[in-house]
GUVOFI-826623 format. One record per atom (N, C-alpha, C, O): residue in one letter; x, y, z. Coordinates in steps of 0.1 Angstrom, whole numbers, padded with zeros to 4 digits, always signed. Atoms other than C-alpha are relative to their C-alpha. Layout:
N
AXYZ ...
***
This chain:
236
X+0003+0012-0001 X+0397+0044+0089 X-0008-0002+0017 X-0006+0008+0024 X+0006+0011-0012 X+0378+0025+0120 X-0004-0006-0004 X-0013-0006-0011 X+0000+0012-0009 X+0382-0007+0132 X-0012-0008+0008 X-0006-0019+0007 X+0008+0004-0004 X+0353-0021+0149 X-0006-0016+0006 X-0016-0022+0003 X+0000+0018-0004 X+0356-0058+0165 X-0013-0002+0010 X-0017+0005+0019 X+0017+0007-0008 X+0322-0077+0177 X-0001-0021+0004 X+0008-0029+0006 X-0006+0012-0002 X+0316-0112+0182 X-0014+0001-0010 X-0022+0009-0014 X+0003+0001+0008 X+0304-0132+0159 X-0015-0003-0008 X-0018-0006-0020 X+0013+0003-0004 X+0268-0134+0167 X-0009+0019+0000 X-0020+0023-0001 X+0003-0019+0004 X+0269-0090+0166 X+0000+0001-0012 X-0010+0004-0017 X-0004-0005+0010 X+0284-0087+0137 X-0009+0009-0009 X-0009+0021-0010 X-0002-0008+0007 X+0264-0084+0112 X-0013+0012-0002 X-0016+0018-0012 X+0005-0003-0004 X+0239-0069+0130 X+0005+0016+0007 X-0002+0023+0013 X-0001-0013-0006 X+0259-0037+0140 X+0003+0005-0013 X+0000+0017-0014 X-0006-0008+0006 X+0274-0031+0108 X-0011+0003-0009 X-0011+0015-0013 X+0011-0007+0000 X+0240-0029+0094 X-0011+0007+0005 X-0021+0009-0002 X-0003-0006-0007 X+0233-0009+0120 X+0008+0016-0001 X+0002+0027-0001 X-0002-0016+0007 X+0254+0022+0110 X+0000+0004-0012 X+0001+0016-0015 X+0003-0006+0012 X+0248+0018+0076 X-0016+0007-0003 X-0018+0015-0012 X+0004+0001-0003 X+0219+0020+0084 X-0011+0019+0006 X-0019+0028+0003 X-0004-0014-0007 X+0223+0047+0107 X+0003+0016-0013 X-0005+0025-0016 X+0002-0006+0011 X+0236+0065+0079 X-0009+0007-0013 X-0011+0019-0015 X+0010+0003+0008 X+0214+0061+0051 X-0017+0008+0005 X-0026+0012-0002 X+0012-0007-0010 X+0186+0075+0076 X-0001+0014+0001 X-0010+0023+0002 X-0009-0018+0000 X+0206+0106+0075 X-0005+0014-0010 X-0006+0027-0008 X+0001-0011+0012 X+0196+0116+0039 X-0013+0003-0003 X-0018+0010-0012 X+0020+0000-0006 X+0159+0115+0047 X-0007+0000-0017 X-0016-0007-0022 X+0008-0001+0016 X+0148+0123+0009 X+0006+0008-0009 X+0000+0016-0016 X-0008-0005+0006 X+0177+0133-0006 X+0009-0007-0007 X+0010-0018-0001 X-0003+0014+0006 X+0198+0112-0031 X+0008-0001+0003 X+0016+0005+0009 X-0014+0002-0004 X+0220+0096-0029 X+0005-0016-0008 X-0004-0025-0008 X-0001+0014+0009 X+0236+0063-0050 X+0014-0009+0014 X+0025-0005+0018 X-0002+0015-0005 X+0241+0025-0028 X+0011-0001-0007 X+0010+0005-0017 X-0005+0007+0009 X+0272+0009-0041 X-0003-0014+0008 X-0008-0012+0019 X+0005+0009-0010 X+0266-0031-0025 X+0010-0008-0009 X+0010-0007-0022 X-0008+0012-0001 X+0293-0058-0027 X-0008-0016+0009 X-0014-0020+0018 X+0013+0020+0002 X+0284-0097-0039 X+0012-0004+0016 X+0018+0003+0025 X-0008+0001-0010 X+0302-0117-0016 X-0006-0010+0014 X-0014-0019+0014 X+0008+0006-0012 X+0295-0126+0024 X-0011+0013-0002 X-0023+0012-0002 X+0009-0014-0001 X+0283-0086+0020 X-0018-0001-0002 X-0028+0005+0002 X+0019+0000+0004 X+0252-0100+0002 X-0009+0000+0012 X-0020+0007+0013 X+0009-0003-0010 X+0243-0111+0035 X-0006+0013+0010 X-0017+0010+0016 X+0003-0009-0004 X+0237-0076+0052 X-0014+0011-0008 X-0020+0021-0004 X+0010-0004+0006 X+0212-0071+0026 X-0020+0001+0007 X-0030+0007+0007 X+0015+0004-0008 X+0184-0086+0048 X+0001+0005+0008 X-0009+0002+0013 X+0002-0009-0014 X+0189-0064+0078 X+0001+0010-0004 X+0007+0016+0005 X-0004-0016+0004 X+0192-0029+0061 X-0021+0000-0003 X-0030-0007-0006 X+0017+0004-0004 X+0157-0015+0068 X-0008+0005-0009 X-0004+0017-0010 X-0004-0005+0016 X+0147-0006+0036 X-0019+0009+0001 X-0025+0007-0009 X+0005-0013+0001 X+0116+0024+0045 X+0011+0013-0002 X+0009+0024-0008 X-0002-0018+0008 X+0143+0049+0044 X+0006+0007-0012 X+0007+0019-0015 X+0002+0001+0011 X+0150+0036+0013 X-0009+0009-0009 X-0021+0008-0004 X+0005-0006+0005 X+0135+0061-0013 X+0001+0004-0012 X+0008-0005-0016 X+0008-0001+0010 X+0125+0075-0047 X+0009+0006-0009 X+0009+0005-0021 X-0012-0004+0001 X+0156+0094-0047 X+0014-0006+0002 X+0026-0002+0001 X-0020+0010+0001 X+0184+0067-0042 X-0002-0007-0011 X-0013-0012-0014 X-0009+0007+0016 X+0203+0052-0074 X+0008-0016+0010 X+0016-0015+0019 X-0011+0012-0007 X+0216+0013-0062 X+0000-0005-0010 X-0007-0008-0019 X-0007+0008+0009 X+0243-0004-0077 X+0009-0009-0001 X+0020-0004+0003 X-0019+0002-0012 X+0273-0026-0069 X+0010+0006-0004 X+0011+0016-0011 X-0013-0009+0003 X+0307-0019-0071 X+0008-0006-0008 X+0018-0001-0014 X-0012+0004+0013 X+0322-0044-0091 X-0016-0009-0006 X-0028-0008-0002 X+0011+0009+0003 X+0303-0072-0114 X+0007-0011-0009 X+0018-0009-0012 X-0005+0017+0003 X+0312-0107-0130 X-0002+0009-0020 X-0010+0018-0023 X+0007+0001+0014 X+0314-0107-0174 X-0008-0010-0003 X-0004-0017-0013 X+0001+0013+0010 X+0295-0133-0182 X-0017+0001+0001 X-0024+0009+0007 X+0016-0004-0002 X+0259-0138-0189 X-0008-0012+0010 X-0020-0012+0012 X+0003+0010-0011 X+0257-0170-0165 X-0007+0012+0014 X-0001+0020+0021 X+0010-0014-0012 X+0228-0147-0140 X+0006-0010+0011 X+0005-0001+0020 X-0001+0005-0015 X+0239-0171-0109 X+0021+0003+0002 X+0029+0000+0010 X-0022-0002-0006 X+0281-0159-0113 X+0001+0020+0000 X+0010+0028+0000 X+0008-0019+0002 X+0260-0117-0115 X-0001-0002+0011 X-0005-0014+0013 X+0001-0012-0006 X+0262-0097-0084 X-0010+0006-0001 X-0015+0009+0010 X+0018-0004+0000 X+0227-0081-0098 X+0001-0009+0006 X+0002-0012+0018 X+0011+0010-0005 X+0214-0109-0107 X-0003-0006+0021 X-0013-0011+0026 X+0003+0009-0009 X+0219-0121-0070 X-0003+0005+0011 X-0003-0002+0022 X-0002-0008-0004 X+0211-0089-0054 X-0020+0001-0003 X-0030-0001+0005 X+0013+0007+0008 X+0180-0094-0076 X-0015-0005+0008 X-0026-0002+0011 X+0008+0012-0008 X+0172-0126-0060 X-0003+0003+0018 X-0004-0006+0025 X+0001-0003-0018 X+0167-0109-0021 X-0008+0003+0001 X-0012+0006-0010 X+0015-0011-0007 X+0137-0095-0006 X+0005+0011+0001 X-0005+0018+0001 X+0001-0015+0000 X+0154-0060-0004 X+0005+0011-0011 X+0009+0022-0012 X-0001-0008+0011 X+0156-0056-0036 X-0014+0002-0007 X-0015+0010-0016 X+0012+0006+0003 X+0121-0065-0042 X-0009+0019+0004 X-0016+0026-0003 X+0007-0010-0011 X+0112-0035-0012 X+0012+0015-0002 X+0011+0026+0003 X-0001-0017+0009 X+0134-0010-0029 X-0001+0002-0010 X+0003+0013-0012 X+0014-0007+0010 X+0115-0007-0060 X-0005+0004+0002 X-0007+0016-0002 X+0012-0012-0007 X+0089-0005-0040 X-0006+0007+0004 X-0018+0007+0007 X-0009-0014-0008 X+0103+0024-0027 X-0001+0009-0010 X-0005+0020-0007 X-0001-0008+0015 X+0104+0039-0064 X+0019-0001-0001 X+0024+0002-0012 X-0011-0003+0005 X+0142+0037-0061 X+0006-0005-0012 X+0000-0015-0016 X-0005-0001+0016 X+0161+0036-0096 X+0016-0016+0004 X+0024-0020+0012 X-0018+0006+0002 X+0192+0013-0104 X+0010-0004-0010 X+0009-0013-0019 X-0011+0008+0011 X+0221+0006-0122 X+0003-0016-0003 X+0008-0026+0003 X-0004+0024+0000 X+0224-0029-0138 X+0008+0003-0011 X+0007+0010-0022 X-0009-0004+0013 X+0255-0032-0155 X-0001-0018-0001 X-0002-0019+0012 X+0005+0018+0006 X+0249-0073-0164 X+0003+0007-0011 X+0001+0019-0013 X-0013+0011+0003 X+0271-0086-0188 X-0013+0009-0015 X-0024+0010-0010 X+0014+0000+0008 X+0245-0073-0222 X+0004-0012-0014 X+0016-0016-0016 X+0001-0001+0017 X+0243-0086-0257 X+0013+0000-0003 X+0018+0008+0004 X-0007-0002+0004 X+0275-0093-0274 X+0009+0013+0003 X+0015+0019-0005 X-0007-0009-0006 X+0290-0069-0250 X+0016-0008+0006 X+0016-0018+0013 X-0005+0003+0005 X+0327-0069-0254 X+0008+0001+0015 X+0009+0013+0019 X-0007-0005-0014 X+0346-0067-0221 X+0004+0018+0010 X+0002+0025+0020 X-0009-0012-0013 X+0366-0038-0218 X-0019+0011-0003 X-0026+0017+0005 X+0013-0008+0002 X+0332-0020-0235 X-0011+0000+0011 X-0018+0010+0013 X+0003-0007-0011 X+0316-0028-0205 X-0001+0005+0013 X-0009+0008+0022 X-0001-0012-0018 X+0337-0014-0179 X-0002+0014-0006 X-0005+0024+0001 X+0004-0014+0004 X+0332+0015-0201 X-0016-0001+0004 X-0018+0003+0015 X+0013-0005+0001 X+0297+0016-0202 X-0003+0005+0023 X-0005+0016+0028 X+0000-0006-0013 X+0296+0018-0161 X+0011+0004+0004 X+0011+0004+0016 X-0001-0008-0003 X+0320+0035-0162 X-0008+0016-0001 X-0008+0022+0010 X+0010-0006+0009 X+0297+0062-0181 X-0012+0000+0005 X-0020+0008+0000 X+0010+0005-0006 X+0270+0048-0159 X+0000+0010+0015 X-0009+0018+0018 X-0001-0007-0011 X+0291+0061-0123 X+0001+0016-0004 X-0001+0025+0005 X+0001-0017-0001 X+0295+0099-0140 X-0008+0000-0009 X-0003+0009-0015 X+0015-0008-0005 X+0263+0104-0151 X-0004+0003+0005 X-0006+0015+0006 X+0006-0004-0015 X+0247+0098-0121 X+0008+0010+0005 X+0001+0017+0013 X-0006-0011-0010 X+0276+0124-0107 X-0004+0010-0004 X-0008+0019+0002 X+0010-0022+0006 X+0262+0154-0134 X-0011+0003+0000 X-0018+0013+0000 X+0014-0005-0010 X+0232+0146-0122 X-0002+0003+0010 X-0012+0009+0013 X+0000+0001-0016 X+0241+0145-0087 X+0010+0008+0000 X+0018+0003+0008 X-0010-0008-0013 X+0266+0170-0078 X+0011+0001+0009 X+0023+0001+0011 X-0006-0003-0023 X+0268+0172-0042 X-0005-0014+0001 X-0003-0021+0011 X+0005+0017-0011 X+0252+0138-0038 X+0004-0008+0010 X+0010+0000+0017 X-0014+0005-0005 X+0271+0111-0016 X-0007-0015-0005 X-0019-0019-0007 X+0002+0006+0006 X+0278+0083-0027 X+0004-0016+0013 X+0016-0016+0018 X-0002+0006-0011 X+0277+0053+0000 X+0001-0017-0004 X-0007-0023-0011 X-0001+0013+0005 X+0292+0017-0001 X-0002-0010+0011 X-0005-0006+0022 X+0001+0006-0005 X+0290-0013+0015 X+0017-0008-0007 X+0020-0006-0019 X-0008+0001+0008 X+0325-0030+0010 X+0009-0012+0005 X+0013-0011+0017 X-0004+0015-0009 X+0340-0067+0017 X+0014-0003-0011 X+0017-0004-0023 X-0017+0006+0003 X+0379-0076+0019 X+0002-0021-0005 X+0000-0031+0002 X-0001+0013+0002 X+0386-0109-0001 X+0015-0009+0012 X+0020-0003+0021 X-0008+0007-0014 X+0411-0135+0023 X+0011+0001-0013 X+0012-0011-0014 X-0010-0009+0009 X+0441-0119-0011 X+0001+0007-0003 X+0008+0010-0013 X-0005-0008-0008 X+0436-0092+0003 X-0008+0009-0021 X-0002+0018-0028 X-0001-0010+0010 X+0421-0076-0030 X-0020+0003+0004 X-0027-0004+0012 X+0011-0011-0008 X+0386-0051-0027 X-0008+0005-0015 X-0004+0005-0026 X+0012+0005+0012 X+0358-0048-0051 X+0000-0007-0012 X-0011-0013-0013 X-0006+0005+0011 X+0373-0064-0084 X+0011+0002-0002 X+0015-0003-0013 X-0011-0002+0004 X+0406-0052-0081 X+0005-0009+0007 X+0003-0012+0019 X-0009+0015-0007 X+0432-0081-0078 X+0015+0001+0003 X+0022+0007-0005 X-0005-0008+0000 X+0460-0079-0061 X+0014-0004-0010 X+0014-0016-0014 X-0007-0001+0010 X+0490-0076-0085 X+0022-0001+0004 X+0031+0003-0003 X-0010-0005-0011 X+0521-0080-0056 X+0017+0002-0015 X+0026+0011-0018 X-0007-0001+0011 X+0541-0095-0090 X+0005+0011-0014 X+0013+0011-0023 X-0001-0011+0009 X+0536-0066-0109 X-0007+0017-0005 X-0011+0023-0015 X+0003-0012-0002 X+0529-0035-0098 X-0007+0012-0012 X-0017+0019-0014 X+0010-0011+0010 X+0528-0014-0127 X-0013-0007-0008 X-0014-0001-0018 X+0007+0009+0012 X+0502-0037-0146 X-0012+0005+0013 X-0019+0015+0010 X+0012-0001-0016 X+0478-0035-0109 X-0006+0019-0007 X-0017+0021-0010 X+0002-0016+0002 X+0482+0010-0118 X-0003+0003-0011 X-0007+0015-0015 X+0002-0009+0010 X+0480+0006-0151 X-0017-0003-0001 X-0024+0005-0005 X+0018+0004+0002 X+0442-0011-0150 X-0009+0008+0015 X-0021+0010+0016 X+0017-0009-0007 X+0428+0010-0119 X+0006+0011+0002 X-0004+0019+0004 X-0001-0011+0001 X+0449+0040-0117 X-0005+0011-0013 X-0010+0005-0023 X+0007-0006+0015 X+0439+0070-0145 X-0013+0004+0008 X-0017+0004+0020 X+0012-0014+0004 X+0409+0090-0152 X-0011-0010+0006 X-0018-0006+0016 X+0008+0009+0000 X+0388+0058-0152 X-0006-0004+0011 X-0001-0009+0021 X+0009+0004-0021 X+0359+0053-0123 X-0002-0018-0002 X-0004-0025+0007 X+0008+0018-0001 X+0351+0014-0137 X+0007-0002-0015 X+0006+0004-0026 X-0001+0006+0010 X+0370-0007-0158 X-0002-0014-0005 X-0011-0016+0004 X-0003+0011+0002 X+0371-0042-0171 X+0015-0005-0006 X+0025+0000-0012 X-0017+0010+0003 X+0401-0066-0175 X-0007-0016+0003 X-0018-0019+0006 X-0001+0011-0001 X+0407-0102-0173 X+0016-0007+0009 X+0028-0010+0007 X-0013+0009-0010 X+0425-0118-0141 X+0004-0009-0001 X+0010-0013+0009 X-0005+0013+0005 X+0435-0145-0157 X+0001-0006+0014 X-0008-0003+0022 X-0004+0015-0008 X+0449-0175-0130 X-0004+0003+0010 X-0006-0006+0019 X+0002-0004-0020 X+0441-0151-0096 X-0017-0002+0001 X-0021+0000+0013 X+0010+0001-0004 X+0405-0157-0099 X-0004-0013-0003 X+0003-0021-0009 X-0001+0005+0011 X+0382-0183-0106 X-0007+0007-0009 X-0007+0002-0021 X+0005-0007+0013 X+0362-0159-0127 X+0005+0015-0001 X+0003+0025+0005 X-0011-0014+0004 X+0388-0135-0144 X-0007+0008-0006 X+0000+0018-0006 X+0000-0006+0007 X+0367-0117-0164 X-0010+0013+0012 X-0021+0012+0017 X+0001-0004-0009 X+0362-0093-0142 X-0006+0022-0006 X+0002+0028-0012 X+0001-0014-0006 X+0344-0053-0139 X-0005+0008+0012 X-0016+0007+0019 X+0000-0007-0010 X+0350-0029-0115 X+0009+0018+0005 X+0018+0025+0001 X-0008-0018+0000 X+0357+0007-0097 X+0013-0006+0000 X+0018-0017-0001 X-0011+0000+0001 X+0387+0021-0098 X+0003+0006+0012 X-0006+0013+0016 X-0009-0012-0005 X+0413+0038-0072 X-0002+0009+0001 X+0002+0012+0012 X+0005-0011+0000 X+0402+0067-0076 X-0011+0008+0003 X-0013+0019+0009 X+0011-0009-0007 X+0367+0069-0074 X-0007-0013+0011 X-0019-0017+0013 X+0004+0004-0016 X+0364+0049-0044 X+0011+0016+0007 X+0006+0027+0012 X-0009-0012-0006 X+0391+0075-0032 X-0002+0014+0004 X+0000+0021+0014 X+0013-0015-0002 X+0370+0106-0039 X-0010+0000-0006 X-0016+0010-0008 X+0019-0004+0004 X+0337+0099-0051 X-0004-0005+0015 X-0010+0005+0019 X+0005+0008-0011 X+0327+0076-0016 X+0001+0005+0011 X+0011+0002+0018 X+0004-0001-0010 X+0314+0089+0011 X+0000+0002+0007 X+0003+0012+0013 X+0002+0004-0014 X+0307+0069+0039 X+0000-0013-0003 X-0007-0011-0013 X-0004+0015+0000 X+0314+0026+0035 X-0003-0007+0013 X-0004+0000+0023 X-0004+0009-0015 X+0314-0001+0064 X+0004-0005-0015 X+0002-0001-0026 X-0001+0009+0001 X+0330-0029+0056 X-0004-0015+0009 X-0006-0014+0022 X+0006+0004-0017 X+0320-0065+0072 X+0009-0013-0010 X+0007-0019-0020 X-0006+0009+0006 X+0347-0086+0067 X+0004-0013+0015 X+0007-0010+0027 X+0005+0009-0010 X+0344-0121+0088 X+0017-0014-0007 X+0022-0015-0018 X-0005+0008-0005 X+0367-0149+0097 X+0012+0000-0005 X+0016+0005-0015 X-0009-0001+0001 X+0398-0159+0105 X+0013-0004-0008 X+0025-0003-0003 X-0001+0003+0009 X+0409-0171+0074 X+0003+0019-0002 X+0015+0019-0006 X-0003-0008+0003 X+0413-0136+0070 X+0006+0009+0010 X+0002+0021+0008 X-0003-0007-0005 X+0433-0121+0096 X+0015+0007+0001 X+0019+0016+0009 X-0006-0008+0011 X+0461-0114+0076 X+0005+0006-0003 X+0016+0011+0000 X+0003-0011+0009 X+0449-0095+0051 X-0007+0010+0006 X-0008+0020-0001 X+0006-0013-0007 X+0431-0071+0077 X+0007+0011+0006 X+0005+0023+0008 X-0013-0005-0012 X+0465-0068+0097 X+0010+0011-0011 X+0017+0020-0006 X-0005-0005+0013 X+0481-0055+0057 X-0009+0008-0001 X-0002+0018+0001 X+0007-0006+0003 X+0449-0035+0049 X+0001+0010+0013 X+0004+0022+0011 X-0001-0013+0001 X+0448-0019+0075 X+0019+0006+0009 X+0020+0014+0018 X-0012-0009-0004 X+0487-0009+0082 X+0000+0008-0004 X-0007+0012-0014 X-0003-0011-0002 X+0504+0019+0090 X+0011+0006-0016 X+0016+0017-0018 X-0009-0001+0017 X+0525+0016+0050 X+0001-0018-0001 X+0001-0027+0008 X+0008+0011+0010 X+0517-0012+0027 X-0003+0011-0017 X-0004+0023-0019 X+0007-0001+0012 X+0509-0015-0012 X-0012-0002-0002 X-0020-0009+0004 X+0020+0006+0008 X+0476-0015-0031 X+0003-0009-0008 X-0005-0018-0011 X-0004+0011+0010 X+0496-0033-0053 X-0005-0011+0004 X-0014-0016-0003 X-0005+0011-0006 X+0502-0063-0030 X-0012+0002+0008 X-0017-0009+0007 X+0011-0003-0005 X+0469-0051-0010 X-0009+0009-0005 X-0009+0021-0003 X+0014-0007+0006 X+0439-0038-0027 X-0004+0008+0010 X-0004+0021+0011 X+0009-0005-0013 X+0421-0037+0006 X+0007+0012+0007 X-0001+0019+0014 X-0001-0013-0007 X+0444-0007+0019 X-0009+0011-0007 X-0010+0022-0002 X+0002-0013+0005 X+0428+0015-0002 X-0019+0006+0010 X-0028+0013+0006 X+0010-0004-0011 X+0401+0020+0029 X+0004+0009+0004 X-0002+0019+0006 X-0005-0011-0004 X+0429+0035+0044 X+0001+0015-0005 X+0004+0022+0004 X+0002-0011+0011 X+0426+0067+0018 X-0013+0005+0002 X-0014+0017+0001 X+0013-0008+0010 X+0389+0072+0011 X-0006+0002+0019 X-0002-0002+0030 X+0008-0015-0007 X+0368+0098+0033 X+0000-0006+0013 X+0008-0003+0022 X+0007+0001-0017 X+0349+0079+0064 X-0002-0021-0007 X-0005-0028-0016 X+0000+0020+0006 X+0351+0038+0062 X-0005-0007+0017 X+0004-0002+0023 X+0001+0012-0010 X+0343+0017+0092 X+0001-0014-0006 X-0003-0016-0017 X-0005+0010-0001 X+0356-0017+0096 X-0009-0010+0010 X-0009-0007+0022 X+0012+0002-0013 X+0330-0039+0114 X+0005-0020-0003 X+0002-0028-0012 X+0001+0016+0005 X+0343-0076+0118 X+0009-0006+0014 X+0013+0001+0023 X+0004+0013-0018 X+0348-0110+0149 X+0021-0003-0003 X+0025-0014+0001 X-0010+0001+0001 X+0386-0106+0141 X+0004+0009+0006 X+0004+0022+0005 X-0015-0014-0013 X+0414-0098+0173 X+0007+0007-0011 X+0004+0005-0023 X-0013-0006+0009 X+0441-0079+0156 X+0008+0000+0014 X+0020+0004+0015 
***
């Protein structure tokens, strides 16, 4: 994991430059691009869509189990110019918005199947991700469980690449579908993480420390992933 510190003015530009550079090396090769919601959506306006092609597949890292389009990460991506241009280039999409009458568990199982099916058809293709870090230390849809570590690992460790679960009082939108620890650690080839705001300073310190517990700070998974570049305006 590498931490790159820039002024707020340069932060988005430098983050997207690294992402564009990596996508540009893939040319017409298949890959899966997974996008984070929240503040990381600001990156989409600057991705070079001329390097997105018909062999690319695009989806999200996590989704809300809700029929409200205003709450869904994928719906927010669909509202961007990036989505229209990527669709026009022939890129494919894995849409994991909640279906009618779909249970939370079924929603998570569907995302798990979609990811594994993509991998079966693209056994050696890279997965690239944009990953945000929440001020509470959450990453993707994995919330911290400092007082119940066994439950954290029950939710997010194991053979599943994605799960649906109820985060309870940990988030205003508690019904979540998210990728898991094994997926991020073993399947993601390259990631950029956009971390902005003084309120995240302590979280970034804990996420990048030499020692720590995933259940306390799920963002520590970034230390275990293959190739992660954090871009931040926070001076540690």
